[in-house]
VMD Tcl script that builds the backbone (N, CA, C; Angstrom):
set m [mol new atoms 483]
animate dup $m
set s [atomselect $m all]
$s set {name element resname resid chain x y z} {
  {N N UNK 1 A -42.846 16.096 27.689}
  {CA C UNK 1 A -41.716 15.827 26.564}
  {C C UNK 1 A -41.672 14.383 26.450}
  {N N UNK 2 A -41.642 13.894 24.941}
  {CA C UNK 2 A -41.588 12.352 24.949}
  {C C UNK 2 A -40.203 12.252 24.837}
  {N N UNK 3 A -39.951 10.802 25.462}
  {CA C UNK 3 A -38.538 10.274 25.101}
  {C C UNK 3 A -38.452 9.818 24.007}
  {N N UNK 4 A -36.992 9.723 23.367}
  {CA C UNK 4 A -36.643 9.194 21.868}
  {C C UNK 4 A -36.858 7.575 22.168}
  {N N UNK 5 A -37.262 7.200 21.098}
  {CA C UNK 5 A -37.287 5.643 21.319}
  {C C UNK 5 A -35.787 4.986 21.232}
  {N N UNK 6 A -35.690 3.837 21.696}
  {CA C UNK 6 A -34.428 3.091 21.617}
  {C C UNK 6 A -33.998 2.941 20.270}
  {N N UNK 7 A -34.774 2.975 19.471}
  {CA C UNK 7 A -34.532 2.585 18.311}
  {C C UNK 7 A -33.871 3.802 17.698}
  {N N UNK 8 A -34.355 4.962 17.629}
  {CA C UNK 8 A -33.823 6.325 17.219}
  {C C UNK 8 A -32.474 6.488 17.958}
  {N N UNK 9 A -32.376 6.161 19.444}
  {CA C UNK 9 A -31.086 6.255 19.962}
  {C C UNK 9 A -30.065 5.465 19.526}
  {N N UNK 10 A -30.283 3.958 18.905}
  {CA C UNK 10 A -29.698 2.943 18.403}
  {C C UNK 10 A -29.136 3.807 16.952}
  {N N UNK 11 A -29.915 4.371 16.333}
  {CA C UNK 11 A -29.441 4.727 15.087}
  {C C UNK 11 A -28.619 5.979 14.983}
  {N N UNK 12 A -28.771 6.828 16.109}
  {CA C UNK 12 A -27.808 7.783 16.338}
  {C C UNK 12 A -26.537 7.485 16.738}
  {N N UNK 13 A -26.632 6.307 17.496}
  {CA C UNK 13 A -25.223 5.837 18.147}
  {C C UNK 13 A -24.569 5.045 17.307}
  {N N UNK 14 A -25.116 4.354 16.079}
  {CA C UNK 14 A -24.285 3.797 14.961}
  {C C UNK 14 A -23.821 4.892 14.081}
  {N N UNK 15 A -24.603 5.896 13.976}
  {CA C UNK 15 A -24.091 6.941 12.947}
  {C C UNK 15 A -23.018 7.468 13.754}
  {N N UNK 16 A -22.831 7.905 14.991}
  {CA C UNK 16 A -21.759 8.434 15.620}
  {C C UNK 16 A -20.471 7.526 15.584}
  {N N UNK 17 A -20.693 6.528 15.909}
  {CA C UNK 17 A -19.790 5.121 15.710}
  {C C UNK 17 A -19.042 5.338 14.236}
  {N N UNK 18 A -19.957 5.390 13.303}
  {CA C UNK 18 A -19.537 5.132 11.854}
  {C C UNK 18 A -18.690 6.596 11.545}
  {N N UNK 19 A -19.062 7.586 11.858}
  {CA C UNK 19 A -18.332 8.794 11.737}
  {C C UNK 19 A -16.912 8.607 12.222}
  {N N UNK 20 A -16.995 8.465 13.537}
  {CA C UNK 20 A -15.903 8.300 14.139}
  {C C UNK 20 A -14.686 7.349 13.713}
  {N N UNK 21 A -15.129 5.981 13.216}
  {CA C UNK 21 A -14.642 5.331 12.788}
  {C C UNK 21 A -14.024 5.702 11.288}
  {N N UNK 22 A -14.906 6.060 10.625}
  {CA C UNK 22 A -14.522 6.552 9.236}
  {C C UNK 22 A -13.157 7.621 9.342}
  {N N UNK 23 A -13.563 8.492 10.283}
  {CA C UNK 23 A -12.464 9.510 10.639}
  {C C UNK 23 A -11.085 8.795 10.959}
  {N N UNK 24 A -11.214 7.922 11.999}
  {CA C UNK 24 A -9.967 7.342 12.259}
  {C C UNK 24 A -9.342 6.260 11.328}
  {N N UNK 25 A -10.067 5.937 10.377}
  {CA C UNK 25 A -9.146 5.049 9.123}
  {C C UNK 25 A -9.021 5.903 8.379}
  {N N UNK 26 A -9.462 7.126 7.952}
  {CA C UNK 26 A -8.990 8.188 6.917}
  {C C UNK 26 A -7.475 8.636 7.658}
  {N N UNK 27 A -7.548 9.182 8.774}
  {CA C UNK 27 A -6.609 9.462 9.509}
  {C C UNK 27 A -5.243 8.586 9.190}
  {N N UNK 28 A -5.396 7.459 9.099}
  {CA C UNK 28 A -4.338 6.454 9.176}
  {C C UNK 28 A -3.694 6.704 7.788}
  {N N UNK 29 A -3.947 7.028 6.624}
  {CA C UNK 29 A -3.629 7.267 5.655}
  {C C UNK 29 A -2.541 8.323 5.772}
  {N N UNK 30 A -0.993 8.251 5.575}
  {CA C UNK 30 A -0.361 9.793 5.834}
  {C C UNK 30 A -0.362 10.446 4.449}
  {N N UNK 31 A -0.950 11.670 4.463}
  {CA C UNK 31 A -1.212 12.598 3.224}
  {C C UNK 31 A 0.016 12.921 2.378}
  {N N UNK 32 A 1.306 12.929 3.114}
  {CA C UNK 32 A 2.904 13.068 2.370}
  {C C UNK 32 A 2.844 12.150 1.596}
  {N N UNK 33 A 2.095 10.804 1.548}
  {CA C UNK 33 A 2.425 9.747 0.938}
  {C C UNK 33 A 1.852 10.120 -0.506}
  {N N UNK 34 A 0.777 10.913 -0.467}
  {CA C UNK 34 A 0.216 11.208 -1.722}
  {C C UNK 34 A 0.982 11.651 -2.771}
  {N N UNK 35 A 0.758 11.362 -4.167}
  {CA C UNK 35 A 1.259 11.820 -5.246}
  {C C UNK 35 A 2.234 10.707 -5.885}
  {N N UNK 36 A 3.125 11.473 -7.048}
  {CA C UNK 36 A 3.941 10.317 -7.713}
  {C C UNK 36 A 5.453 10.253 -7.280}
  {N N UNK 37 A 5.804 9.132 -7.052}
  {CA C UNK 37 A 7.129 8.586 -6.734}
  {C C UNK 37 A 7.663 7.948 -7.766}
  {N N UNK 38 A 9.273 8.439 -8.240}
  {CA C UNK 38 A 9.909 7.706 -9.118}
  {C C UNK 38 A 11.149 6.967 -8.559}
  {N N UNK 39 A 11.397 5.801 -8.903}
  {CA C UNK 39 A 12.497 4.742 -8.502}
  {C C UNK 39 A 13.838 5.638 -8.779}
  {N N UNK 40 A 14.773 5.583 -8.040}
  {CA C UNK 40 A 16.129 6.013 -7.948}
  {C C UNK 40 A 17.079 4.791 -7.812}
  {N N UNK 41 A 17.278 4.535 -9.364}
  {CA C UNK 41 A 17.955 3.016 -9.471}
  {C C UNK 41 A 19.371 3.062 -8.659}
  {N N UNK 42 A 20.091 4.310 -8.784}
  {CA C UNK 42 A 21.427 4.465 -8.252}
  {C C UNK 42 A 21.546 4.386 -6.743}
  {N N UNK 43 A 20.425 4.849 -6.003}
  {CA C UNK 43 A 20.253 4.478 -4.582}
  {C C UNK 43 A 19.553 3.335 -3.861}
  {N N UNK 44 A 19.240 2.348 -4.892}
  {CA C UNK 44 A 18.145 1.057 -4.703}
  {C C UNK 44 A 19.537 0.134 -4.880}
  {N N UNK 45 A 18.788 -1.082 -4.108}
  {CA C UNK 45 A 19.611 -2.316 -4.212}
  {C C UNK 45 A 18.631 -3.556 -4.460}
  {N N UNK 46 A 18.759 -4.200 -5.438}
  {CA C UNK 46 A 17.987 -5.556 -5.814}
  {C C UNK 46 A 18.941 -6.726 -5.622}
  {N N UNK 47 A 18.381 -7.756 -4.740}
  {CA C UNK 47 A 19.005 -9.058 -4.690}
  {C C UNK 47 A 17.801 -9.965 -4.892}
  {N N UNK 48 A 17.698 -11.143 -5.663}
  {CA C UNK 48 A 18.647 -11.046 -6.813}
  {C C UNK 48 A 18.266 -10.000 -7.824}
  {N N UNK 49 A 19.200 -9.391 -8.674}
  {CA C UNK 49 A 18.869 -8.566 -9.608}
  {C C UNK 49 A 18.178 -9.227 -10.668}
  {N N UNK 50 A 18.061 -8.383 -12.158}
  {CA C UNK 50 A 18.520 -7.051 -11.940}
  {C C UNK 50 A 17.316 -6.227 -11.509}
  {N N UNK 51 A 17.688 -4.910 -11.326}
  {CA C UNK 51 A 16.740 -3.723 -11.189}
  {C C UNK 51 A 15.759 -3.479 -12.208}
  {N N UNK 52 A 14.405 -3.124 -11.754}
  {CA C UNK 52 A 13.828 -2.679 -13.126}
  {C C UNK 52 A 14.475 -1.664 -13.926}
  {N N UNK 53 A 14.095 -1.514 -15.174}
  {CA C UNK 53 A 14.385 -0.263 -15.913}
  {C C UNK 53 A 14.054 1.086 -15.516}
  {N N UNK 54 A 12.549 1.033 -15.025}
  {CA C UNK 54 A 11.911 2.189 -14.627}
  {C C UNK 54 A 10.703 1.692 -13.838}
  {N N UNK 55 A 10.391 2.599 -12.777}
  {CA C UNK 55 A 9.281 2.182 -11.766}
  {C C UNK 55 A 8.627 3.376 -11.025}
  {N N UNK 56 A 7.294 3.648 -11.495}
  {CA C UNK 56 A 6.538 4.777 -10.736}
  {C C UNK 56 A 5.413 4.279 -9.773}
  {N N UNK 57 A 5.250 4.802 -8.726}
  {CA C UNK 57 A 4.384 4.342 -7.837}
  {C C UNK 57 A 3.445 5.824 -7.820}
  {N N UNK 58 A 2.129 5.792 -7.674}
  {CA C UNK 58 A 1.183 6.907 -7.589}
  {C C UNK 58 A 0.542 6.413 -6.228}
  {N N UNK 59 A 0.432 7.546 -5.260}
  {CA C UNK 59 A -0.537 6.935 -4.253}
  {C C UNK 59 A -1.629 8.235 -4.309}
  {N N UNK 60 A -2.802 7.775 -3.955}
  {CA C UNK 60 A -4.048 9.023 -4.035}
  {C C UNK 60 A -5.242 8.350 -3.128}
  {N N UNK 61 A -5.860 9.469 -2.311}
  {CA C UNK 61 A -6.788 8.887 -1.724}
  {C C UNK 61 A -8.063 8.388 -2.345}
  {N N UNK 62 A -8.565 7.446 -1.472}
  {CA C UNK 62 A -9.549 6.570 -2.087}
  {C C UNK 62 A -10.488 5.831 -0.850}
  {N N UNK 63 A -11.823 6.584 -0.915}
  {CA C UNK 63 A -12.542 6.252 0.303}
  {C C UNK 63 A -11.735 6.047 1.500}
  {N N UNK 64 A -11.861 5.147 2.299}
  {CA C UNK 64 A -11.210 4.938 3.752}
  {C C UNK 64 A -9.935 4.463 3.407}
  {N N UNK 65 A -9.322 4.426 2.446}
  {CA C UNK 65 A -7.951 3.973 1.979}
  {C C UNK 65 A -6.981 4.605 1.109}
  {N N UNK 66 A -6.400 4.001 -0.053}
  {CA C UNK 66 A -5.437 4.711 -0.798}
  {C C UNK 66 A -5.704 3.965 -1.978}
  {N N UNK 67 A -5.423 4.683 -3.285}
  {CA C UNK 67 A -5.778 3.893 -4.455}
  {C C UNK 67 A -4.041 3.935 -4.864}
  {N N UNK 68 A -3.237 2.997 -5.082}
  {CA C UNK 68 A -1.924 2.730 -5.505}
  {C C UNK 68 A -2.023 2.087 -7.009}
  {N N UNK 69 A -1.091 3.062 -7.805}
  {CA C UNK 69 A -1.118 2.620 -9.079}
  {C C UNK 69 A 0.701 2.741 -9.389}
  {N N UNK 70 A 0.943 1.336 -9.933}
  {CA C UNK 70 A 2.589 1.110 -10.107}
  {C C UNK 70 A 2.894 0.730 -11.644}
  {N N UNK 71 A 3.629 1.588 -12.094}
  {CA C UNK 71 A 4.115 1.290 -13.661}
  {C C UNK 71 A 5.202 1.124 -13.508}
  {N N UNK 72 A 5.762 -0.070 -14.051}
  {CA C UNK 72 A 6.863 -0.814 -13.981}
  {C C UNK 72 A 7.391 -1.254 -15.497}
  {N N UNK 73 A 8.765 -1.101 -15.678}
  {CA C UNK 73 A 9.312 -1.787 -16.949}
  {C C UNK 73 A 10.396 -2.509 -16.279}
  {N N UNK 74 A 9.888 -3.692 -16.348}
  {CA C UNK 74 A 11.158 -4.626 -15.602}
  {C C UNK 74 A 12.541 -4.767 -16.734}
  {N N UNK 75 A 13.185 -5.476 -15.964}
  {CA C UNK 75 A 14.517 -5.761 -16.595}
  {C C UNK 75 A 14.457 -6.382 -17.931}
  {N N UNK 76 A 13.394 -7.504 -18.030}
  {CA C UNK 76 A 13.078 -8.435 -18.991}
  {C C UNK 76 A 11.666 -8.335 -19.166}
  {N N UNK 77 A 11.025 -8.504 -20.385}
  {CA C UNK 77 A 9.228 -8.886 -20.226}
  {C C UNK 77 A 9.027 -7.230 -20.451}
  {N N UNK 78 A 7.383 -7.694 -20.748}
  {CA C UNK 78 A 6.568 -6.366 -21.137}
  {C C UNK 78 A 6.613 -5.190 -20.183}
  {N N UNK 79 A 6.270 -4.080 -20.315}
  {CA C UNK 79 A 5.760 -3.331 -19.084}
  {C C UNK 79 A 4.614 -3.829 -18.513}
  {N N UNK 80 A 4.558 -3.326 -17.150}
  {CA C UNK 80 A 3.395 -3.731 -16.365}
  {C C UNK 80 A 2.684 -2.583 -15.976}
  {N N UNK 81 A 1.308 -2.726 -15.490}
  {CA C UNK 81 A 0.543 -1.394 -14.853}
  {C C UNK 81 A -0.464 -2.273 -13.880}
  {N N UNK 82 A 0.018 -2.080 -12.471}
  {CA C UNK 82 A -0.736 -2.505 -11.278}
  {C C UNK 82 A -1.798 -1.542 -10.861}
  {N N UNK 83 A -2.715 -2.012 -10.361}
  {CA C UNK 83 A -3.710 -0.990 -9.731}
  {C C UNK 83 A -4.220 -2.039 -8.464}
  {N N UNK 84 A -4.299 -1.332 -7.050}
  {CA C UNK 84 A -4.897 -1.710 -5.885}
  {C C UNK 84 A -5.470 -0.708 -5.129}
  {N N UNK 85 A -6.435 -0.807 -4.340}
  {CA C UNK 85 A -7.060 0.092 -3.334}
  {C C UNK 85 A -7.412 -0.530 -2.152}
  {N N UNK 86 A -6.211 -0.674 -1.358}
  {CA C UNK 86 A -6.423 -1.159 0.015}
  {C C UNK 86 A -6.609 -0.209 1.092}
  {N N UNK 87 A -7.069 -0.748 1.967}
  {CA C UNK 87 A -7.783 0.220 3.513}
  {C C UNK 87 A -6.792 -0.513 4.573}
  {N N UNK 88 A -6.690 0.110 5.677}
  {CA C UNK 88 A -5.929 -0.381 6.670}
  {C C UNK 88 A -6.917 -1.095 7.790}
  {N N UNK 89 A -7.633 -2.389 7.171}
  {CA C UNK 89 A -8.198 -3.045 7.851}
  {C C UNK 89 A -7.789 -4.533 7.870}
  {N N UNK 90 A -6.878 -4.577 7.495}
  {CA C UNK 90 A -5.979 -6.351 7.831}
  {C C UNK 90 A -6.764 -7.095 6.746}
  {N N UNK 91 A -7.435 -6.748 6.015}
  {CA C UNK 91 A -7.988 -7.857 5.129}
  {C C UNK 91 A -7.450 -7.633 3.615}
  {N N UNK 92 A -7.453 -8.930 3.010}
  {CA C UNK 92 A -6.991 -8.893 1.565}
  {C C UNK 92 A -7.806 -8.062 0.601}
  {N N UNK 93 A -7.039 -7.280 -0.190}
  {CA C UNK 93 A -7.910 -6.364 -1.270}
  {C C UNK 93 A -7.062 -6.983 -2.547}
  {N N UNK 94 A -8.117 -6.764 -3.538}
  {CA C UNK 94 A -7.660 -7.278 -4.953}
  {C C UNK 94 A -6.447 -6.314 -5.605}
  {N N UNK 95 A -5.461 -7.049 -6.122}
  {CA C UNK 95 A -4.399 -6.398 -6.938}
  {C C UNK 95 A -4.631 -6.949 -8.407}
  {N N UNK 96 A -4.616 -5.776 -9.639}
  {CA C UNK 96 A -4.749 -6.360 -10.899}
  {C C UNK 96 A -3.484 -5.807 -11.482}
  {N N UNK 97 A -2.897 -6.811 -12.488}
  {CA C UNK 97 A -1.836 -6.270 -13.401}
  {C C UNK 97 A -0.488 -6.746 -12.731}
  {N N UNK 98 A -0.374 -7.244 -11.668}
  {CA C UNK 98 A 0.830 -7.743 -11.041}
  {C C UNK 98 A 0.783 -9.242 -11.283}
  {N N UNK 99 A 1.861 -9.818 -12.239}
  {CA C UNK 99 A 1.975 -10.914 -12.179}
  {C C UNK 99 A 2.280 -12.131 -11.100}
  {N N UNK 100 A 2.988 -11.555 -10.153}
  {CA C UNK 100 A 3.434 -12.147 -8.988}
  {C C UNK 100 A 2.363 -11.683 -7.590}
  {N N UNK 101 A 1.437 -11.031 -7.770}
  {CA C UNK 101 A 0.497 -10.927 -6.933}
  {C C UNK 101 A -1.061 -10.470 -7.155}
  {N N UNK 102 A -2.150 -11.236 -6.392}
  {CA C UNK 102 A -3.346 -11.096 -6.886}
  {C C UNK 102 A -4.103 -10.381 -5.758}
  {N N UNK 103 A -3.628 -10.192 -4.288}
  {CA C UNK 103 A -4.064 -9.502 -2.894}
  {C C UNK 103 A -3.073 -8.777 -2.553}
  {N N UNK 104 A -3.452 -7.906 -1.584}
  {CA C UNK 104 A -2.569 -6.781 -0.878}
  {C C UNK 104 A -3.481 -6.829 0.592}
  {N N UNK 105 A -2.503 -6.889 1.500}
  {CA C UNK 105 A -3.355 -6.039 2.837}
  {C C UNK 105 A -2.181 -5.432 3.316}
  {N N UNK 106 A -2.637 -4.050 4.252}
  {CA C UNK 106 A -1.821 -3.268 4.553}
  {C C UNK 106 A -1.922 -2.756 5.876}
  {N N UNK 107 A -1.025 -2.530 6.757}
  {CA C UNK 107 A -1.076 -2.057 8.047}
  {C C UNK 107 A -0.220 -0.794 8.439}
  {N N UNK 108 A -0.469 0.033 9.353}
  {CA C UNK 108 A 0.154 1.073 9.657}
  {C C UNK 108 A 0.979 1.040 10.686}
  {N N UNK 109 A 2.349 1.150 10.654}
  {CA C UNK 109 A 3.294 1.103 11.846}
  {C C UNK 109 A 3.325 2.208 12.536}
  {N N UNK 110 A 3.309 3.505 11.718}
  {CA C UNK 110 A 3.585 4.768 12.665}
  {C C UNK 110 A 3.224 5.747 11.481}
  {N N UNK 111 A 3.514 7.123 11.975}
  {CA C UNK 111 A 3.148 8.218 10.914}
  {C C UNK 111 A 3.950 8.047 9.688}
  {N N UNK 112 A 4.841 7.460 9.743}
  {CA C UNK 112 A 5.790 7.688 8.600}
  {C C UNK 112 A 6.070 6.080 7.928}
  {N N UNK 113 A 5.541 5.208 8.478}
  {CA C UNK 113 A 5.703 3.679 8.272}
  {C C UNK 113 A 4.570 2.756 8.022}
  {N N UNK 114 A 4.599 2.194 6.914}
  {CA C UNK 114 A 3.677 1.178 6.886}
  {C C UNK 114 A 3.991 -0.351 6.067}
  {N N UNK 115 A 3.386 -1.132 6.473}
  {CA C UNK 115 A 3.531 -2.203 5.802}
  {C C UNK 115 A 2.658 -3.135 4.883}
  {N N UNK 116 A 2.935 -3.435 3.649}
  {CA C UNK 116 A 2.071 -4.095 2.757}
  {C C UNK 116 A 2.398 -5.706 2.596}
  {N N UNK 117 A 1.498 -6.338 2.605}
  {CA C UNK 117 A 1.781 -8.083 2.370}
  {C C UNK 117 A 1.068 -8.363 0.840}
  {N N UNK 118 A 1.866 -8.764 0.066}
  {CA C UNK 118 A 1.541 -9.202 -1.240}
  {C C UNK 118 A 1.081 -10.679 -1.180}
  {N N UNK 119 A -0.213 -11.411 -2.074}
  {CA C UNK 119 A -0.218 -12.823 -1.847}
  {C C UNK 119 A -0.418 -13.233 -3.076}
  {N N UNK 120 A -0.272 -14.472 -3.474}
  {CA C UNK 120 A -0.741 -14.887 -4.767}
  {C C UNK 120 A -1.449 -15.970 -4.434}
  {N N UNK 121 A -2.596 -16.285 -4.619}
  {CA C UNK 121 A -3.345 -17.755 -4.453}
  {C C UNK 121 A -3.171 -17.754 -2.767}
  {N N UNK 122 A -3.440 -16.676 -2.213}
  {CA C UNK 122 A -3.435 -17.022 -0.954}
  {C C UNK 122 A -1.930 -17.311 -0.176}
  {N N UNK 123 A -0.863 -17.310 -1.045}
  {CA C UNK 123 A 0.379 -17.600 -0.213}
  {C C UNK 123 A 1.248 -16.190 -0.080}
  {N N UNK 124 A 1.784 -15.892 0.898}
  {CA C UNK 124 A 2.521 -14.596 0.829}
  {C C UNK 124 A 3.671 -14.626 -0.028}
  {N N UNK 125 A 3.676 -13.556 -0.929}
  {CA C UNK 125 A 5.026 -13.580 -1.772}
  {C C UNK 125 A 6.161 -12.834 -1.161}
  {N N UNK 126 A 5.597 -11.597 -0.952}
  {CA C UNK 126 A 6.565 -10.788 -0.499}
  {C C UNK 126 A 5.807 -9.423 0.734}
  {N N UNK 127 A 6.820 -9.055 1.554}
  {CA C UNK 127 A 6.392 -8.025 2.575}
  {C C UNK 127 A 7.086 -6.924 2.249}
  {N N UNK 128 A 6.476 -5.772 2.018}
  {CA C UNK 128 A 6.967 -4.517 1.754}
  {C C UNK 128 A 7.186 -3.463 3.113}
  {N N UNK 129 A 8.131 -2.960 3.718}
  {CA C UNK 129 A 8.010 -2.137 4.601}
  {C C UNK 129 A 8.149 -0.765 4.095}
  {N N UNK 130 A 7.374 0.297 4.120}
  {CA C UNK 130 A 7.230 1.547 3.515}
  {C C UNK 130 A 7.725 2.284 4.263}
  {N N UNK 131 A 9.106 3.327 4.295}
  {CA C UNK 131 A 9.178 4.286 5.222}
  {C C UNK 131 A 9.238 5.677 4.376}
  {N N UNK 132 A 8.315 6.814 4.859}
  {CA C UNK 132 A 8.806 8.242 4.297}
  {C C UNK 132 A 9.564 8.894 5.111}
  {N N UNK 133 A 10.487 9.690 4.685}
  {CA C UNK 133 A 11.440 10.399 5.300}
  {C C UNK 133 A 10.837 11.604 5.971}
  {N N UNK 134 A 11.531 12.021 6.859}
  {CA C UNK 134 A 10.708 13.148 7.805}
  {C C UNK 134 A 10.476 14.488 6.848}
  {N N UNK 135 A 11.382 14.705 5.801}
  {CA C UNK 135 A 10.870 15.796 5.203}
  {C C UNK 135 A 9.833 15.520 4.114}
  {N N UNK 136 A 9.496 14.336 3.825}
  {CA C UNK 136 A 8.409 13.937 3.109}
  {C C UNK 136 A 9.091 13.484 1.484}
  {N N UNK 137 A 10.150 13.646 1.137}
  {CA C UNK 137 A 10.506 13.918 0.001}
  {C C UNK 137 A 11.296 12.583 -0.799}
  {N N UNK 138 A 11.515 11.399 0.407}
  {CA C UNK 138 A 11.963 10.241 -0.128}
  {C C UNK 138 A 11.101 8.984 0.510}
  {N N UNK 139 A 10.826 8.143 -0.400}
  {CA C UNK 139 A 10.222 7.065 0.015}
  {C C UNK 139 A 11.229 5.567 -0.192}
  {N N UNK 140 A 11.381 5.072 1.101}
  {CA C UNK 140 A 12.179 3.649 0.564}
  {C C UNK 140 A 11.429 2.713 0.878}
  {N N UNK 141 A 11.316 1.531 0.465}
  {CA C UNK 141 A 10.137 0.445 0.296}
  {C C UNK 141 A 11.337 -0.796 0.590}
  {N N UNK 142 A 11.352 -1.397 1.618}
  {CA C UNK 142 A 12.119 -2.645 1.793}
  {C C UNK 142 A 11.170 -3.966 1.469}
  {N N UNK 143 A 11.925 -5.027 0.708}
  {CA C UNK 143 A 10.851 -5.938 0.178}
  {C C UNK 143 A 11.636 -7.294 0.652}
  {N N UNK 144 A 11.012 -8.006 1.137}
  {CA C UNK 144 A 11.449 -9.475 1.477}
  {C C UNK 144 A 10.498 -10.145 1.135}
  {N N UNK 145 A 10.795 -11.462 0.723}
  {CA C UNK 145 A 10.043 -12.461 -0.024}
  {C C UNK 145 A 10.475 -13.427 -1.020}
  {N N UNK 146 A 9.800 -14.100 -1.929}
  {CA C UNK 146 A 10.376 -14.470 -2.694}
  {C C UNK 146 A 9.968 -14.053 -4.239}
  {N N UNK 147 A 10.709 -14.379 -5.322}
  {CA C UNK 147 A 10.298 -14.041 -6.526}
  {C C UNK 147 A 9.454 -14.948 -7.340}
  {N N UNK 148 A 8.917 -14.578 -8.365}
  {CA C UNK 148 A 7.718 -15.524 -9.097}
  {C C UNK 148 A 8.223 -16.814 -9.415}
  {N N UNK 149 A 9.665 -16.925 -9.484}
  {CA C UNK 149 A 10.041 -18.426 -9.728}
  {C C UNK 149 A 10.542 -19.148 -8.753}
  {N N UNK 150 A 10.093 -18.568 -7.282}
  {CA C UNK 150 A 10.402 -19.166 -5.846}
  {C C UNK 150 A 11.894 -18.920 -5.328}
  {N N UNK 151 A 12.569 -17.911 -5.979}
  {CA C UNK 151 A 13.992 -17.565 -5.415}
  {C C UNK 151 A 13.827 -16.650 -4.144}
  {N N UNK 152 A 14.565 -16.687 -3.096}
  {CA C UNK 152 A 14.463 -15.644 -2.102}
  {C C UNK 152 A 14.936 -14.090 -2.677}
  {N N UNK 153 A 14.141 -13.081 -1.970}
  {CA C UNK 153 A 14.614 -11.718 -2.611}
  {C C UNK 153 A 14.600 -10.998 -1.452}
  {N N UNK 154 A 15.280 -9.637 -1.447}
  {CA C UNK 154 A 15.576 -8.684 -0.527}
  {C C UNK 154 A 16.007 -7.543 -1.082}
  {N N UNK 155 A 14.887 -6.589 -1.423}
  {CA C UNK 155 A 15.021 -5.551 -2.069}
  {C C UNK 155 A 15.198 -4.456 -1.089}
  {N N UNK 156 A 15.858 -3.164 -1.773}
  {CA C UNK 156 A 15.565 -1.783 -0.871}
  {C C UNK 156 A 15.448 -0.988 -2.136}
  {N N UNK 157 A 14.402 -0.368 -2.230}
  {CA C UNK 157 A 14.062 0.428 -3.383}
  {C C UNK 157 A 13.784 1.933 -2.751}
  {N N UNK 158 A 14.525 2.747 -3.258}
  {CA C UNK 158 A 14.431 4.359 -3.129}
  {C C UNK 158 A 13.582 4.918 -4.105}
  {N N UNK 159 A 12.640 5.708 -3.744}
  {CA C UNK 159 A 11.873 6.807 -4.516}
  {C C UNK 159 A 11.771 8.062 -4.108}
  {N N UNK 160 A 11.727 8.939 -5.036}
  {CA C UNK 160 A 11.847 10.365 -4.848}
  {C C UNK 160 A 10.662 11.112 -5.646}
  {N N UNK 161 A 9.987 12.182 -5.102}
  {CA C UNK 161 A 9.023 12.723 -5.781}
  {C C UNK 161 A 9.393 13.697 -6.924}
}
mol reanalyze $m
mol bondsrecalc $m
mol representation Tube
mol addrep $m
């Protein structure tokens, strides 16, 4: 019986590592997060204010990460539509439509908690800590950073499905 060549062995090993890695990365995205979340202004706090008139965040599966779509009507100015498709790889991923950010990186803290870092021109603008309630019906995002005009900000936004 002929032994498989080292090239065949290496190819099989690479394929197995790839499948294992892709499964691990996909498992990091909490499926309860997927869906559309609407801001509940009465339960949210913005400092400095004012809060947005409305805000909706939609999370969906995308490759090894997730697609995030944000539709926001700020207190002042035109409506905004942001899109990004980050993965839990620690790298910066492109953000479109957000006037205060052009990149996002995300990391998983636990099954119900994640962290997003938004940057503009390489500078960190805001770090969000996203916490999903145990029943999967409430999403709280605590944001700390600076506003587009350089003022410190600390917001706690509560979203519901």
